[in-house]
N, CA, C and O atoms as CSV, one atom per row, in Angstrom:
chain,resi,resn,atom,element,x,y,z
A,1,UNK,N,N,134.522,115.021,88.209
A,1,UNK,CA,C,135.260,113.970,87.526
A,1,UNK,C,C,135.996,114.534,86.311
A,1,UNK,O,O,137.142,114.163,86.056
A,2,UNK,N,N,135.346,115.430,85.557
A,2,UNK,CA,C,135.992,115.999,84.383
A,2,UNK,C,C,137.177,116.865,84.780
A,2,UNK,O,O,138.179,116.927,84.068
A,3,UNK,N,N,137.053,117.537,85.932
A,3,UNK,CA,C,138.139,118.408,86.385
A,3,UNK,C,C,139.401,117.608,86.689
A,3,UNK,O,O,140.498,118.052,86.352
A,4,UNK,N,N,139.276,116.445,87.315
A,4,UNK,CA,C,140.451,115.631,87.628
A,4,UNK,C,C,141.103,115.091,86.359
A,4,UNK,O,O,142.327,114.975,86.298
A,5,UNK,N,N,140.312,114.764,85.356
A,5,UNK,CA,C,140.888,114.336,84.072
A,5,UNK,C,C,141.629,115.488,83.408
A,5,UNK,O,O,142.677,115.293,82.790
A,6,UNK,N,N,141.074,116.690,83.541
A,6,UNK,CA,C,141.681,117.865,82.936
A,6,UNK,C,C,143.064,118.138,83.525
A,6,UNK,O,O,143.967,118.571,82.808
A,7,UNK,N,N,143.236,117.892,84.809
A,7,UNK,CA,C,144.535,118.109,85.457
A,7,UNK,C,C,145.438,116.891,85.305
A,7,UNK,O,O,146.632,117.038,85.043
A,8,UNK,N,N,144.893,115.708,85.464
A,8,UNK,CA,C,145.699,114.487,85.461
A,8,UNK,C,C,146.336,114.206,84.102
A,8,UNK,O,O,147.510,113.839,84.047
A,9,UNK,N,N,145.605,114.366,83.023
A,9,UNK,CA,C,146.129,114.051,81.688
A,9,UNK,C,C,147.324,114.920,81.302
A,9,UNK,O,O,148.332,114.371,80.856
A,10,UNK,N,N,147.267,116.257,81.450
A,10,UNK,CA,C,148.457,117.056,81.123
A,10,UNK,C,C,149.663,116.731,82.003
A,10,UNK,O,O,150.798,116.742,81.526
A,11,UNK,N,N,149.426,116.441,83.288
A,11,UNK,CA,C,150.538,116.067,84.162
A,11,UNK,C,C,151.163,114.743,83.729
A,11,UNK,O,O,152.385,114.599,83.751
A,12,UNK,N,N,150.349,113.795,83.344
A,12,UNK,CA,C,150.848,112.513,82.867
A,12,UNK,C,C,151.661,112.685,81.593
A,12,UNK,O,O,152.718,112.071,81.448
A,13,UNK,N,N,151.185,113.510,80.668
A,13,UNK,CA,C,151.921,113.772,79.436
A,13,UNK,C,C,153.243,114.477,79.711
A,13,UNK,O,O,154.247,114.181,79.063
A,14,UNK,N,N,153.255,115.398,80.656
A,14,UNK,CA,C,154.478,116.110,81.002
A,14,UNK,C,C,155.511,115.161,81.592
A,14,UNK,O,O,156.681,115.205,81.213
A,15,UNK,N,N,155.091,114.311,82.508
A,15,UNK,CA,C,156.011,113.350,83.118
A,15,UNK,C,C,156.524,112.364,82.076
A,15,UNK,O,O,157.713,112.044,82.070
A,16,UNK,N,N,155.672,111.886,81.216
A,16,UNK,CA,C,156.087,110.922,80.188
A,16,UNK,C,C,157.039,111.553,79.189
A,16,UNK,O,O,157.980,110.894,78.747
A,17,UNK,N,N,156.827,112.801,78.821
A,17,UNK,CA,C,157.696,113.443,77.840
A,17,UNK,C,C,159.042,113.799,78.445
A,17,UNK,O,O,160.062,113.719,77.760
A,18,UNK,N,N,159.069,114.192,79.719
A,18,UNK,CA,C,160.342,114.511,80.369
A,18,UNK,C,C,161.183,113.264,80.571
A,18,UNK,O,O,162.411,113.336,80.546
A,19,UNK,N,N,160.553,112.144,80.766
A,19,UNK,CA,C,161.295,110.908,80.976
A,19,UNK,C,C,161.963,110.431,79.698
A,19,UNK,O,O,162.899,109.635,79.765
A,20,UNK,N,N,161.519,110.885,78.548
A,20,UNK,CA,C,162.091,110.403,77.299
A,20,UNK,C,C,162.935,111.471,76.610
A,20,UNK,O,O,162.935,111.570,75.383
A,21,UNK,N,N,163.644,112.260,77.387
A,21,UNK,CA,C,164.538,113.246,76.800
A,21,UNK,C,C,165.868,113.191,77.537
A,21,UNK,O,O,165.923,112.827,78.712
A,22,UNK,N,N,166.933,113.553,76.844
A,22,UNK,CA,C,168.249,113.539,77.465
A,22,UNK,C,C,169.343,113.291,76.451
A,22,UNK,O,O,169.147,113.452,75.246
A,23,UNK,N,N,170.498,112.897,76.959
A,23,UNK,CA,C,171.684,112.680,76.137
A,23,UNK,C,C,172.182,111.261,76.358
A,23,UNK,O,O,172.245,110.785,77.492
A,24,UNK,N,N,172.533,110.596,75.279
A,24,UNK,CA,C,173.152,109.284,75.347
A,24,UNK,C,C,174.486,109.381,74.615
A,24,UNK,O,O,174.526,109.728,73.435
A,25,UNK,N,N,175.579,109.074,75.313
A,25,UNK,CA,C,176.905,109.121,74.704
A,25,UNK,C,C,177.344,107.721,74.327
A,25,UNK,O,O,177.187,106.779,75.104
A,26,UNK,N,N,177.891,107.590,73.137
A,26,UNK,CA,C,178.314,106.310,72.601
A,26,UNK,C,C,179.830,106.350,72.418
A,26,UNK,O,O,180.342,107.220,71.713
A,27,UNK,N,N,180.550,105.428,73.039
A,27,UNK,CA,C,182.003,105.395,72.921
A,27,UNK,C,C,182.480,104.412,71.854
A,27,UNK,O,O,183.667,104.090,71.799
A,28,UNK,N,N,181.585,103.941,71.022
A,28,UNK,CA,C,181.942,102.999,69.965
A,28,UNK,C,C,182.975,103.621,69.025
A,28,UNK,O,O,182.889,104.809,68.713
A,29,UNK,N,N,183.933,102.844,68.580
A,29,UNK,CA,C,185.020,103.247,67.680
A,29,UNK,C,C,185.956,104.255,68.328
A,29,UNK,O,O,186.640,105.000,67.626
A,30,UNK,N,N,185.997,104.290,69.644
A,30,UNK,CA,C,186.844,105.262,70.327
A,30,UNK,C,C,187.694,104.560,71.376
A,30,UNK,O,O,187.815,105.040,72.504
A,31,UNK,N,N,188.278,103.433,71.012
A,31,UNK,CA,C,189.096,102.696,71.964
A,31,UNK,C,C,190.560,103.046,71.821
A,31,UNK,O,O,191.074,103.140,70.706
A,32,UNK,N,N,191.233,103.237,72.935
A,32,UNK,CA,C,192.674,103.462,72.905
A,32,UNK,C,C,193.351,102.289,73.605
A,32,UNK,O,O,192.715,101.539,74.345
A,33,UNK,N,N,194.634,102.144,73.362
A,33,UNK,CA,C,195.363,101.015,73.954
A,33,UNK,C,C,195.469,101.142,75.466
A,33,UNK,O,O,195.387,100.142,76.180
A,34,UNK,N,N,195.650,102.350,75.956
A,34,UNK,CA,C,195.892,102.522,77.391
A,34,UNK,C,C,194.862,103.431,78.048
A,34,UNK,O,O,195.153,104.023,79.088
A,35,UNK,N,N,193.682,103.557,77.482
A,35,UNK,CA,C,192.688,104.502,77.990
A,35,UNK,C,C,192.062,104.072,79.299
A,35,UNK,O,O,191.680,102.914,79.464
A,36,UNK,N,N,191.958,105.012,80.235
A,36,UNK,CA,C,191.284,104.787,81.513
A,36,UNK,C,C,190.428,106.013,81.819
A,36,UNK,O,O,190.633,107.083,81.245
A,37,UNK,N,N,189.473,105.849,82.724
A,37,UNK,CA,C,188.641,106.966,83.156
A,37,UNK,C,C,189.379,107.750,84.223
A,37,UNK,O,O,189.986,107.167,85.121
A,38,UNK,N,N,189.330,109.069,84.126
A,38,UNK,CA,C,189.961,109.933,85.120
A,38,UNK,C,C,189.057,110.155,86.316
A,38,UNK,O,O,187.832,110.140,86.193
A,39,UNK,N,N,189.668,110.363,87.477
A,39,UNK,CA,C,188.918,110.674,88.695
A,39,UNK,C,C,188.423,112.111,88.643
A,39,UNK,O,O,188.943,112.929,87.884
A,40,UNK,N,N,187.424,112.412,89.449
A,40,UNK,CA,C,186.871,113.767,89.451
A,40,UNK,C,C,187.861,114.782,90.022
A,40,UNK,O,O,187.759,115.970,89.714
A,41,UNK,N,N,188.812,114.347,90.842
A,41,UNK,CA,C,189.787,115.254,91.444
A,41,UNK,C,C,191.000,115.482,90.547
A,41,UNK,O,O,191.735,116.449,90.744
A,42,UNK,N,N,191.219,114.619,89.579
A,42,UNK,CA,C,192.403,114.689,88.727
A,42,UNK,C,C,192.372,115.888,87.800
A,42,UNK,O,O,191.320,116.240,87.267
A,43,UNK,N,N,193.502,116.504,87.609
A,43,UNK,CA,C,193.640,117.613,86.662
A,43,UNK,C,C,194.042,117.020,85.315
A,43,UNK,O,O,195.097,116.399,85.194
A,44,UNK,N,N,193.197,117.215,84.304
A,44,UNK,CA,C,193.485,116.727,82.956
A,44,UNK,C,C,193.816,117.921,82.067
A,44,UNK,O,O,193.333,119.027,82.308
A,45,UNK,N,N,194.639,117.702,81.036
A,45,UNK,CA,C,195.232,118.802,80.278
A,45,UNK,C,C,194.323,119.449,79.244
A,45,UNK,O,O,194.406,120.659,79.038
A,46,UNK,N,N,193.469,118.691,78.597
A,46,UNK,CA,C,192.676,119.214,77.490
A,46,UNK,C,C,191.190,119.130,77.813
A,46,UNK,O,O,190.764,118.369,78.682
A,47,UNK,N,N,190.410,119.937,77.087
A,47,UNK,CA,C,188.963,119.912,77.282
A,47,UNK,C,C,188.253,120.250,75.980
A,47,UNK,O,O,188.641,121.177,75.269
A,48,UNK,N,N,187.210,119.489,75.676
A,48,UNK,CA,C,186.315,119.808,74.565
A,48,UNK,C,C,184.892,119.804,75.119
A,48,UNK,O,O,184.582,119.091,76.074
A,49,UNK,N,N,184.040,120.609,74.506
A,49,UNK,CA,C,182.644,120.638,74.949
A,49,UNK,C,C,181.738,120.777,73.732
A,49,UNK,O,O,182.138,121.283,72.684
A,50,UNK,N,N,180.520,120.319,73.904
A,50,UNK,CA,C,179.541,120.378,72.823
A,50,UNK,C,C,178.161,120.509,73.435
A,50,UNK,O,O,177.811,119.781,74.364
A,51,UNK,N,N,177.373,121.445,72.907
A,51,UNK,CA,C,175.988,121.588,73.319
A,51,UNK,C,C,175.154,120.630,72.482
A,51,UNK,O,O,175.252,120.608,71.255
A,52,UNK,N,N,174.340,119.848,73.155
A,52,UNK,CA,C,173.479,118.876,72.472
A,52,UNK,C,C,172.040,119.198,72.835
A,52,UNK,O,O,171.650,119.132,74.000
A,53,UNK,N,N,171.249,119.552,71.813
A,53,UNK,CA,C,169.858,119.937,72.023
A,53,UNK,C,C,168.966,119.179,71.054
A,53,UNK,O,O,169.382,118.839,69.946
A,54,UNK,N,N,167.760,118.922,71.472
A,54,UNK,CA,C,166.793,118.301,70.573
A,54,UNK,C,C,165.678,117.614,71.323
A,54,UNK,O,O,165.667,117.562,72.553
A,55,UNK,N,N,164.749,117.092,70.565
A,55,UNK,CA,C,163.610,116.383,71.136
A,55,UNK,C,C,163.962,114.913,71.296
A,55,UNK,O,O,164.615,114.325,70.434
A,56,UNK,N,N,163.530,114.330,72.390
A,56,UNK,CA,C,163.790,112.924,72.656
A,56,UNK,C,C,165.191,112.715,73.197
A,56,UNK,O,O,165.812,113.646,73.711
A,57,UNK,N,N,165.679,111.509,73.082
A,57,UNK,CA,C,167.020,111.176,73.550
A,57,UNK,C,C,167.992,111.394,72.406
A,57,UNK,O,O,167.894,110.742,71.366
A,58,UNK,N,N,168.929,112.309,72.594
A,58,UNK,CA,C,169.930,112.631,71.587
A,58,UNK,C,C,171.152,111.747,71.813
A,58,UNK,O,O,171.751,111.780,72.888
A,59,UNK,N,N,171.522,110.960,70.812
A,59,UNK,CA,C,172.699,110.099,70.916
A,59,UNK,C,C,173.839,110.716,70.119
A,59,UNK,O,O,173.672,111.098,68.960
A,60,UNK,N,N,174.986,110.805,70.750
A,60,UNK,CA,C,176.182,111.341,70.097
A,60,UNK,C,C,177.349,110.404,70.357
A,60,UNK,O,O,177.435,109.777,71.413
A,61,UNK,N,N,178.237,110.317,69.394
A,61,UNK,CA,C,179.456,109.526,69.551
A,61,UNK,C,C,180.563,110.414,70.104
A,61,UNK,O,O,180.771,111.532,69.633
A,62,UNK,N,N,181.260,109.911,71.095
A,62,UNK,CA,C,182.397,110.641,71.655
A,62,UNK,C,C,183.433,110.883,70.569
A,62,UNK,O,O,184.066,111.938,70.537
A,63,UNK,N,N,183.607,109.932,69.695
A,63,UNK,CA,C,184.571,110.051,68.586
A,63,UNK,C,C,184.258,111.277,67.730
A,63,UNK,O,O,185.175,111.995,67.330
A,64,UNK,N,N,182.983,111.527,67.442
A,64,UNK,CA,C,182.601,112.670,66.607
A,64,UNK,C,C,182.848,114.003,67.308
A,64,UNK,O,O,183.213,114.986,66.664
A,65,UNK,N,N,182.651,114.038,68.623
A,65,UNK,CA,C,182.930,115.265,69.377
A,65,UNK,C,C,184.416,115.581,69.318
A,65,UNK,O,O,184.797,116.737,69.130
A,66,UNK,N,N,185.263,114.559,69.476
A,66,UNK,CA,C,186.713,114.757,69.357
A,66,UNK,C,C,187.096,115.174,67.938
A,66,UNK,O,O,187.916,116.073,67.752
A,67,UNK,N,N,186.509,114.528,66.953
A,67,UNK,CA,C,186.861,114.803,65.555
A,67,UNK,C,C,186.534,116.252,65.172
A,67,UNK,O,O,187.282,116.868,64.413
A,68,UNK,N,N,185.434,116.798,65.685
A,68,UNK,CA,C,185.073,118.185,65.387
A,68,UNK,C,C,186.106,119.167,65.918
A,68,UNK,O,O,186.216,120.283,65.411
A,69,UNK,N,N,186.864,118.764,66.933
A,69,UNK,CA,C,187.899,119.627,67.515
A,69,UNK,C,C,189.299,119.193,67.084
A,69,UNK,O,O,190.293,119.629,67.666
A,70,UNK,N,N,189.377,118.334,66.065
A,70,UNK,CA,C,190.638,117.854,65.474
A,70,UNK,C,C,191.485,117.021,66.432
A,70,UNK,O,O,192.713,117.104,66.409
A,71,UNK,N,N,190.838,116.221,67.271
A,71,UNK,CA,C,191.547,115.268,68.123
A,71,UNK,C,C,191.169,113.860,67.685
A,71,UNK,O,O,190.078,113.626,67.165
A,72,UNK,N,N,192.087,112.930,67.905
A,72,UNK,CA,C,191.824,111.524,67.618
A,72,UNK,C,C,191.555,110.825,68.943
A,72,UNK,O,O,192.438,110.755,69.798
A,73,UNK,N,N,190.355,110.313,69.117
A,73,UNK,CA,C,189.990,109.716,70.401
A,73,UNK,C,C,190.792,108.455,70.712
A,73,UNK,O,O,190.856,108.036,71.868
A,74,UNK,N,N,191.401,107.847,69.703
A,74,UNK,CA,C,192.221,106.662,69.958
A,74,UNK,C,C,193.540,107.010,70.642
A,74,UNK,O,O,194.237,106.121,71.130
A,75,UNK,N,N,193.887,108.289,70.682
A,75,UNK,CA,C,195.122,108.735,71.328
A,75,UNK,C,C,194.882,109.230,72.758
A,75,UNK,O,O,195.803,109.745,73.393
A,76,UNK,N,N,193.679,109.082,73.259
A,76,UNK,CA,C,193.340,109.549,74.605
A,76,UNK,C,C,193.793,108.514,75.638
A,76,UNK,O,O,193.492,107.326,75.519
A,77,UNK,N,N,194.526,108.991,76.660
A,77,UNK,CA,C,194.975,108.074,77.711
A,77,UNK,C,C,194.075,108.127,78.948
A,77,UNK,O,O,193.877,107.107,79.608
A,78,UNK,N,N,193.537,109.288,79.265
A,78,UNK,CA,C,192.590,109.437,80.377
A,78,UNK,C,C,191.469,110.346,79.925
A,78,UNK,O,O,191.683,111.289,79.165
A,79,UNK,N,N,190.264,110.051,80.403
A,79,UNK,CA,C,189.114,110.844,79.976
A,79,UNK,C,C,188.095,110.903,81.112
A,79,UNK,O,O,187.898,109.934,81.845
A,80,UNK,N,N,187.457,112.060,81.235
A,80,UNK,CA,C,186.365,112.254,82.194
A,80,UNK,C,C,185.236,112.973,81.446
A,80,UNK,O,O,185.472,113.996,80.803
A,81,UNK,N,N,184.035,112.451,81.527
A,81,UNK,CA,C,182.885,113.022,80.825
A,81,UNK,C,C,181.915,113.598,81.854
A,81,UNK,O,O,181.565,112.945,82.837
A,82,UNK,N,N,181.489,114.837,81.604
A,82,UNK,CA,C,180.527,115.516,82.473
A,82,UNK,C,C,179.405,116.065,81.598
A,82,UNK,O,O,179.655,116.611,80.523
A,83,UNK,N,N,178.173,115.916,82.064
A,83,UNK,CA,C,177.030,116.496,81.372
A,83,UNK,C,C,176.441,117.552,82.301
A,83,UNK,O,O,176.024,117.253,83.420
A,84,UNK,N,N,176.416,118.794,81.814
A,84,UNK,CA,C,175.924,119.906,82.628
A,84,UNK,C,C,174.756,120.587,81.932
A,84,UNK,O,O,174.555,120.472,80.723
A,85,UNK,N,N,174.008,121.292,82.744
A,85,UNK,CA,C,172.872,122.045,82.226
A,85,UNK,C,C,172.854,123.403,82.925
A,85,UNK,O,O,172.642,123.487,84.135
A,86,UNK,N,N,173.078,124.457,82.153
A,86,UNK,CA,C,173.058,125.809,82.691
A,86,UNK,C,C,171.637,126.312,82.884
A,86,UNK,O,O,170.669,125.597,82.626
A,87,UNK,N,N,171.527,127.560,83.343
A,87,UNK,CA,C,170.211,128.128,83.633
A,87,UNK,C,C,169.327,128.175,82.394
A,87,UNK,O,O,168.177,127.738,82.441
A,88,UNK,N,N,169.849,128.701,81.280
A,88,UNK,CA,C,169.033,128.822,80.074
A,88,UNK,C,C,168.732,127.459,79.462
A,88,UNK,O,O,167.658,127.256,78.895
A,89,UNK,N,N,169.673,126.526,79.572
A,89,UNK,CA,C,169.418,125.167,79.086
A,89,UNK,C,C,168.308,124.515,79.901
A,89,UNK,O,O,167.450,123.830,79.345
A,90,UNK,N,N,168.320,124.722,81.203
A,90,UNK,CA,C,167.263,124.169,82.055
A,90,UNK,C,C,165.918,124.822,81.749
A,90,UNK,O,O,164.879,124.161,81.770
A,91,UNK,N,N,165.944,126.108,81.467
A,91,UNK,CA,C,164.716,126.823,81.132
A,91,UNK,C,C,164.122,126.304,79.825
A,91,UNK,O,O,162.915,126.076,79.735
A,92,UNK,N,N,164.968,126.119,78.815
A,92,UNK,CA,C,164.506,125.591,77.530
A,92,UNK,C,C,164.007,124.152,77.677
A,92,UNK,O,O,163.073,123.736,76.991
A,93,UNK,N,N,164.638,123.403,78.576
A,93,UNK,CA,C,164.254,122.003,78.770
A,93,UNK,C,C,162.890,121.836,79.424
A,93,UNK,O,O,162.407,120.712,79.556
A,94,UNK,N,N,162.262,122.932,79.836
A,94,UNK,CA,C,160.902,122.846,80.372
A,94,UNK,C,C,159.891,122.502,79.282
A,94,UNK,O,O,158.784,122.051,79.575
A,95,UNK,N,N,160.274,122.716,78.028
A,95,UNK,CA,C,159.409,122.320,76.911
A,95,UNK,C,C,159.318,120.795,76.928
A,95,UNK,O,O,160.353,120.129,76.878
A,96,UNK,N,N,158.132,120.227,76.996
A,96,UNK,CA,C,157.998,118.769,77.090
A,96,UNK,C,C,158.699,118.036,75.946
A,96,UNK,O,O,158.469,118.320,74.771
A,97,UNK,N,N,159.560,117.086,76.319
A,97,UNK,CA,C,160.263,116.256,75.344
A,97,UNK,C,C,161.534,116.863,74.796
A,97,UNK,O,O,162.248,116.202,74.041
A,98,UNK,N,N,161.844,118.103,75.149
A,98,UNK,CA,C,163.030,118.785,74.619
A,98,UNK,C,C,164.112,118.801,75.685
A,98,UNK,O,O,163.828,119.022,76.862
A,99,UNK,N,N,165.345,118.567,75.277
A,99,UNK,CA,C,166.443,118.632,76.229
A,99,UNK,C,C,167.590,119.432,75.628
A,99,UNK,O,O,167.805,119.428,74.416
A,100,UNK,N,N,168.309,120.108,76.487
A,100,UNK,CA,C,169.478,120.874,76.082
A,100,UNK,C,C,170.533,120.689,77.164
A,100,UNK,O,O,170.318,121.069,78.315
A,101,UNK,N,N,171.668,120.110,76.800
A,101,UNK,CA,C,172.742,119.813,77.740
A,101,UNK,C,C,174.079,120.152,77.108
A,101,UNK,O,O,174.204,120.194,75.884
A,102,UNK,N,N,175.071,120.393,77.942
A,102,UNK,CA,C,176.430,120.585,77.475
A,102,UNK,C,C,177.268,119.404,77.943
A,102,UNK,O,O,177.339,119.116,79.138
A,103,UNK,N,N,177.904,118.722,76.990
A,103,UNK,CA,C,178.791,117.607,77.290
A,103,UNK,C,C,180.210,118.157,77.346
A,103,UNK,O,O,180.679,118.770,76.386
A,104,UNK,N,N,180.893,117.941,78.465
A,104,UNK,CA,C,182.265,118.402,78.649
A,104,UNK,C,C,183.148,117.168,78.817
A,104,UNK,O,O,182.908,116.330,79.685
A,105,UNK,N,N,184.174,117.074,77.971
A,105,UNK,CA,C,185.114,115.950,78.044
A,105,UNK,C,C,186.488,116.505,78.365
A,105,UNK,O,O,187.070,117.235,77.564
A,106,UNK,N,N,187.011,116.158,79.542
A,106,UNK,CA,C,188.375,116.490,79.929
A,106,UNK,C,C,189.225,115.262,79.626
A,106,UNK,O,O,188.792,114.133,79.862
A,107,UNK,N,N,190.430,115.476,79.105
A,107,UNK,CA,C,191.228,114.320,78.701
A,107,UNK,C,C,192.711,114.642,78.637
A,107,UNK,O,O,193.111,115.806,78.588
A,108,UNK,N,N,193.520,113.584,78.640
A,108,UNK,CA,C,194.953,113.635,78.370
A,108,UNK,C,C,195.225,112.824,77.131
A,108,UNK,O,O,194.509,111.863,76.847
A,109,UNK,N,N,196.251,113.194,76.385
A,109,UNK,CA,C,196.662,112.411,75.229
A,109,UNK,C,C,197.793,111.471,75.620
A,109,UNK,O,O,198.508,111.739,76.586
A,110,UNK,N,N,197.967,110.382,74.894
A,110,UNK,CA,C,198.962,109.366,75.233
A,110,UNK,C,C,200.383,109.912,75.278
A,110,UNK,O,O,201.168,109.498,76.131
A,111,UNK,N,N,200.730,110.819,74.394
A,111,UNK,CA,C,202.089,111.326,74.362
A,111,UNK,C,C,202.338,112.460,75.346
A,111,UNK,O,O,203.448,112.990,75.398
A,112,UNK,N,N,201.321,112.849,76.136
A,112,UNK,CA,C,201.473,113.956,77.101
A,112,UNK,C,C,202.068,113.482,78.391
A,112,UNK,O,O,202.264,114.277,79.310
């Protein structure tokens, strides 16, 4: 009986901690007049990316990612958001409760 508790408890903690990690993107304050989502096949002109790492669910604003690269998200006409995880990011994410992802935003500007 003690052996099953010894195995079951760590597995339960691992599953619970992995379920509460990841990335949440917030598009608040990033509205454009003519903005639409781009299709996965569409070729978009610009790209910004940001690595987001930390414990628990990391929330980031799309507006802040654009601002760090000197773009105004209100001028975006088409946008596609992708969240990827490379080999080393996946390896680091094995730590319970920790996540590491790269957010890639492909976009066009209104005047393009």
